[in-house]
C-alpha positions in Angstrom: 39.1 -33.1 34.3 36.3 -34.8 32.2 34.7 -32.8 29.4 31.3 -31.8 30.2 30.3 -31.4 26.5 27.6 -33.8 25.4 27.9 -35.6 21.8 25.8 -34.2 19.0 22.6 -36.6 18.6 23.3 -38.4 15.6 20.5 -39.5 13.0 19.2 -42.5 14.7 18.8 -40.8 18.1 16.8 -38.1 16.6 14.7 -41.0 15.0 14.2 -43.0 17.7 13.2 -39.6 20.2 11.0 -39.1 17.1 9.0 -42.8 17.6 8.8 -42.1 21.1 6.7 -39.8 20.9 3.2 -40.4 22.1 0.6 -40.3 19.4 -1.0 -37.0 21.2 2.1 -35.2 20.9 2.8 -36.5 17.1 -0.5 -34.8 16.3 0.3 -31.2 17.1 3.5 -31.7 14.8 3.3 -30.2 11.3 5.8 -29.7 8.7 7.2 -26.7 8.1 5.5 -24.5 5.3 7.7 -22.3 3.3 6.8 -18.6 2.4 4.5 -19.4 -0.8 3.2 -22.4 0.6 1.7 -20.5 3.5 0.8 -17.9 1.1 -1.4 -20.1 -1.0 -2.8 -21.8 2.4 -4.2 -18.0 3.4 -5.3 -17.6 -0.5 -7.6 -20.5 -0.3 -9.1 -19.1 2.9 -10.0 -16.2 1.3 -13.4 -16.8 -0.6 -13.4 -13.8 -2.9 -10.3 -14.6 -3.8 -11.1 -18.2 -4.7 -14.1 -17.0 -6.4 -12.4 -14.5 -8.6 -9.7 -17.1 -9.3 -12.4 -19.6 -10.8 -14.4 -16.4 -12.4 -10.9 -15.8 -14.3 -9.7 -19.2 -14.9 -13.6 -20.0 -16.6 -12.8 -16.7 -18.6 -9.3 -17.6 -20.2 -10.5 -21.5 -20.5 -13.4 -20.0 -22.4 -11.5 -17.6 -24.9 -8.6 -20.3 -25.5 -10.7 -23.5 -26.1 -14.2 -22.0 -27.0 -13.4 -20.4 -30.3 -12.0 -24.0 -31.4 -15.2 -25.6 -29.9 -17.7 -23.4 -30.8 -19.4 -24.2 -34.3 -19.5 -20.7 -35.7 -16.5 -18.8 -36.5 -16.6 -14.9 -35.4 -15.9 -13.5 -38.9 -18.9 -15.7 -40.1 -21.2 -12.9 -41.8 -25.3 -14.0 -42.1 -26.9 -10.7 -43.2 -30.4 -12.7 -42.5 -29.9 -12.8 -39.2 -28.6 -9.1 -38.3 -29.5 -8.0 -35.2 -31.2 -10.8 -33.3 -31.6 -10.9 -29.8 -30.1 -13.8 -27.5 -31.1 -17.3 -28.4 -30.3 -21.0 -28.5 -28.2 -20.5 -31.6 -26.7 -17.3 -30.9 -26.5 -16.9 -27.3 -25.2 -13.2 -26.8 -27.3 -12.2 -30.2 -26.0 -10.9 -33.4 -24.2 -7.6 -35.0 -26.0 -5.7 -37.8 -23.8 -7.9 -40.0 -24.8 -11.1 -38.7 -21.7 -12.0 -36.8 -22.3 -14.1 -33.6 -21.5 -12.0 -30.8 -20.6 -15.4 -28.7 -18.0 -16.3 -30.9 -16.9 -12.4 -31.4 -16.9 -12.2 -27.7 -14.6 -16.2 -27.0 -12.2 -14.4 -29.8 -12.1 -10.8 -28.3 -11.2 -11.7 -25.0 -7.6 -13.3 -25.9 -6.6 -9.9 -27.1 -8.3 -8.1 -24.1 -6.4 -10.6 -21.8 -3.6 -10.6 -23.3 -3.1 -6.9 -23.6 -3.8 -6.4 -19.9 -1.1 -9.1 -18.8 1.6 -8.2 -21.6 1.0 -4.5 -20.7 1.4 -5.2 -16.8 4.7 -7.6 -17.5 6.0 -4.4 -19.4 5.2 -2.0 -16.5 6.2 -4.7 -13.6 9.5 -5.3 -15.2 10.3 -1.6 -16.2 9.3 -0.4 -12.4 11.1 -3.0 -10.8 14.6 -2.7 -12.6 14.2 1.4 -11.9 12.9 1.0 -8.6 16.0 -1.5 -7.6 18.7 0.3 -9.2 17.3 3.5 -7.2 16.8 1.9 -4.1 20.1 0.1 -3.5 22.6 2.6 -5.5 20.7 6.0 -3.8 22.7 9.1 -4.4 22.8 11.3 -7.6 21.3 8.0 -9.4 18.6 7.9 -7.0 17.6 11.6 -7.5 17.8 11.2 -11.3 15.9 8.2 -11.5 13.1 9.4 -9.0 12.9 13.0 -11.2 12.1 10.7 -14.2 9.4 9.1 -12.0 8.0 12.2 -11.1 7.9 13.9 -14.4 6.3 10.5 -15.7 3.2 10.7 -12.8 2.8 14.4 -13.7 1.9 13.4 -17.4 -1.7 13.1 -18.4 -2.0 9.8 -19.2 -5.1 9.3 -21.0 -4.5 12.2 -23.6 -0.8 11.5 -23.9 -2.0 7.7 -24.7 -4.3 8.8 -27.0 -1.7 11.1 -29.2 0.8 8.6 -28.9 -1.8 6.2 -30.7 -2.6 8.8 -33.0 0.3 9.8 -34.3 1.9 6.1 -34.5 -0.9 3.7 -35.3 -0.6 4.2 -38.9 3.3 3.2 -38.9 3.1 0.4 -36.8 0.4 -0.8 -39.3 2.1 -0.8 -42.1 5.8 -2.0 -40.9 4.2 -4.6 -38.4 0.9 -5.3 -39.5 -2.7 -4.3 -38.9 -3.1 -6.6 -35.8 0.5 -6.9 -34.2 1.3 -3.4 -35.1 -1.7 -1.9 -32.7 -1.0 -4.7 -30.2 2.6 -3.8 -29.9 1.7 -0.2 -29.6 -1.3 -0.7 -27.1 0.5 -2.6 -24.6 3.9 -0.7 -24.9 2.2 2.9 -24.3 0.2 1.3 -21.3 3.5 -0.6 -19.8 5.9 3.0 -19.9 2.6 4.9 -18.4 2.2 2.7 -15.6 5.5 1.9 -14.2 6.1 4.3 -12.0 4.1 3.4 -8.6 5.7 0.0 -8.9 9.2 1.9 -9.1 8.6 3.5 -5.5 7.0 0.9 -4.4 10.0 -1.2 -5.1 12.5 1.4 -4.2 10.9 2.2 -0.7 11.7 -1.7 0.0 15.4 -1.6 -1.2 15.8 1.5 0.9 14.9 -0.7 3.8 16.0 -4.2 3.1 19.5 -3.4 1.9 20.4 -2.3 5.6 19.4 -6.0 6.8 21.9 -8.1 8.5 21.5 -10.8 5.3 22.7 -8.0 2.8 25.7 -7.2 4.8 26.5 -11.0 5.1 26.2 -11.7 1.9 28.3 -8.3 0.8 31.0 -9.5 3.0 31.6 -13.1 1.5 32.1 -11.1 -1.7 29.3 -10.9 -3.8 28.8 -8.9 -6.3 26.0 -5.8 -6.2 24.1 -7.3 -9.2 23.7 -10.7 -7.3 22.7 -8.8 -4.2 20.1 -7.1 -5.9 18.5 -9.7 -8.2 19.6 -13.1 -5.5 19.2 -11.7 -2.0 17.3 -8.6 -2.0 14.8 -8.9 -4.4 13.0 -11.9 -3.5 12.1 -10.1 -0.5 10.3 -7.6 -2.7 8.1 -9.9 -4.9 5.0 -9.9 -2.5 4.1 -6.1 -3.2 4.9 -6.4 -6.8 2.6 -9.5 -7.3 -0.3 -7.8 -5.7 0.3 -4.4 -8.1 0.5 -6.8 -10.8 -3.0 -8.3 -10.3 -5.0 -5.1 -10.0 -2.7 -3.6 -12.8 -4.1 -6.4 -15.3 -7.8 -5.2 -14.2 -6.2 -1.4 -15.1 -4.7 -2.2 -18.3 -7.7 -4.6 -19.2 -10.2 -1.1 -18.9 -7.9 1.1 -20.6 -7.9 -0.9 -23.9 -11.4 -1.1 -23.8 -11.5 2.3 -23.4 -9.2 3.1 -26.4 -11.2 0.6 -28.3 -14.5 2.4 -27.3 -12.6 5.6 -28.9 -12.2 4.0 -31.8 -8.3 4.1 -31.4 -8.0 0.5 -30.4 -7.7 -2.8 -32.7 -9.4 -2.4 -36.0 -13.1 -3.5 -36.6 -12.1 -6.9 -38.0 -10.4 -7.7 -34.6 -13.3 -8.2 -32.2 -12.0 -7.1 -28.6 -14.4 -6.6 -26.0 -14.1 -3.0 -26.1 -14.4 -2.8 -30.0 -17.8 -4.3 -29.3 -18.7 -1.9 -27.1 -17.9 0.4 -29.7 -19.3 -0.9 -32.7 -22.6 -0.9 -30.3 -23.2 2.2 -29.1 -25.1 3.3 -32.3 -27.4 0.3 -31.5 -27.5 0.8 -27.9 -31.4 1.7 -28.2 -32.6 -1.2 -30.8 -30.0 -3.7 -29.6 -28.9 -3.5 -25.9 -27.4 -6.6 -25.7 -24.8 -6.1 -28.2 -23.3 -3.8 -25.3 -24.5 -5.4 -22.8 -22.4 -9.0 -22.7 -19.3 -7.6 -23.6 -19.3 -5.1 -20.8 -20.5 -7.9 -18.2 -17.2 -10.0 -19.5 -15.1 -6.5 -18.8 -16.7 -6.1 -15.5 -16.2 -9.8 -14.2 -12.8 -10.1 -15.6 -11.7 -6.8 -14.0 -13.5 -7.7 -10.5 -12.4 -11.2 -10.4 -8.6 -10.0 -10.8 -9.1 -7.2 -8.1 -10.6 -10.0 -5.8 -7.5 -12.0 -6.4 -5.3 -8.9 -5.9 -7.0 -8.7 -2.6 -6.5 -12.0 -1.6 -3.0 -12.0 -2.2 -2.4 -8.8 -0.5 -3.7 -10.9 2.7 -2.0 -13.7 2.0 1.4 -12.0 1.6 0.9 -9.9 4.9 3.1 -11.6 7.6 0.8 -10.0 10.2 -2.3 -12.0 9.0 -0.5 -15.5 8.6 -2.0 -18.2 11.0 
């Protein structure tokens, strides 16, 4: 009895079938998109997110390249031009010592944006690690890690942040340096006090994904727990983590600005946006521009990052994919 099994089509056969398709049929065929390519396609359709990306890119470009292109150094003193309003020479005006506020805003943006990015990187890394270990192994380890998370969530963040910086600021300034010491202290404290929501988010995702078939298949072929966590499960959890990271950057920038405004941030010779607001508070009536322009830069940076987070959340939502 002859076998009824049909041979598998060869590459030449598949190519000939594709060529034989009509132009109308070929028009409806589109190349397959990956997850990240499809997310980028959805992200570009979000107008507010694209506007936020453009504003943030402009701010980063200004703070990185601007200090080298602007002719006035940020630390140049000119007492004769003290408290001068905005002009063509000084677009943001000058402070009481004659510093060009535009140059100081360009330089200070580096510090403010760096604090936001590094602090969130610490929070995301710590939260992802705790959430992954807790959600994957469960049991007593999950119980202990979640109770530690609850303890950190119950702490009053702002008073604890102020107390920590007040106690260790002088020590790190003397050991590391006045600028590097306060930078390390601020980013570490902000990161340590903001990892808990990420840990809970990652834990919930791990509890759901570790029961899936692809995880069981990876375990059945001999993959170790570490490889299953970091190679098979974690890439499927990155979407909400990335959204949390974008929103956390704006929160970290505001926190650093609040610390500098309270006088517990960077020293006066490091012109962060928050420090500029702190220096301007005594001159708010006679020189309001001194506070307006740094405040607008903080507002633009945080708002653009929040819009990007909204767009990224919609782009990575499979229910919204087209």
